[in-house]
Each structure stands twice: as structure tokens, then as C-alpha cells.
C-alpha positions in Angstrom: 89.5 105.4 89.0 88.9 107.5 92.1 85.8 109.0 90.6 84.2 105.6 90.2 85.1 104.6 93.7 83.6 107.9 95.0 80.4 107.4 93.1 80.0 103.9 94.5 80.8 105.0 98.0 78.2 107.8 97.9 75.6 105.3 96.7 76.4 103.0 99.5 76.3 105.9 102.0 72.7 106.7 100.9 71.7 103.3 102.3 74.2 103.0 105.1 74.7 106.2 107.1 77.7 104.7 108.8 79.5 104.9 105.4 79.3 108.7 105.1 82.9 109.4 106.3 84.3 106.8 103.9 82.3 108.3 101.0 83.6 111.8 102.0 87.2 110.5 101.9 86.6 108.8 98.5 85.2 112.1 97.2 88.3 114.0 98.4 90.6 111.5 96.8 88.7 111.9 93.5 89.1 115.7 93.8 92.9 115.3 94.4 93.2 112.9 91.5 91.4 115.3 89.2 93.5 118.2 90.6 90.2 119.9 91.6 90.8 122.9 93.9 88.8 121.9 97.0 89.7 123.3 100.4 89.0 120.0 102.2 91.0 118.1 99.6 93.9 120.4 100.1 93.6 120.0 103.8 93.7 116.2 103.3 96.9 116.5 101.2 98.6 118.6 103.9 97.7 116.0 106.6 98.8 113.1 104.4 102.2 114.8 103.7 102.7 115.5 107.3 101.9 112.1 108.6 102.5 108.8 106.7 99.4 106.6 106.6 99.8 102.9 107.2 97.4 100.1 107.3 98.8 98.7 110.5 98.6 100.6 113.8 
């Protein structure tokens, strides 16, 4: 699931440079879902565990 989202986000980022950060985050999520050892993905996990993410600020 996350893989398909990451692929689509990367394609969109090719045409819209402002989407690069979103594509990067989607790629990290795909790495986490696939249990791929990626230092940036592991960093994202540690930040997520330390601070709950909410949609409302």
C-alpha cells in the first residue's frame, strides 16, 4: 500500500517540485512498512514514537 503511494508521490514530485518533501515522507513510510533498514526511516520512527502526530494543531 505505502509502496504505491510512494511511487505516485515521486511521480508527482517530478512535475511539482513543491511535493518533494511529501514524496520523501511517503518513501520513508514505504521503507518502514517493508521493514527496510534505512537510516532516515529509522529516524522517522524514533521521532514518531517520541511525539504523537495529530492532524489538528
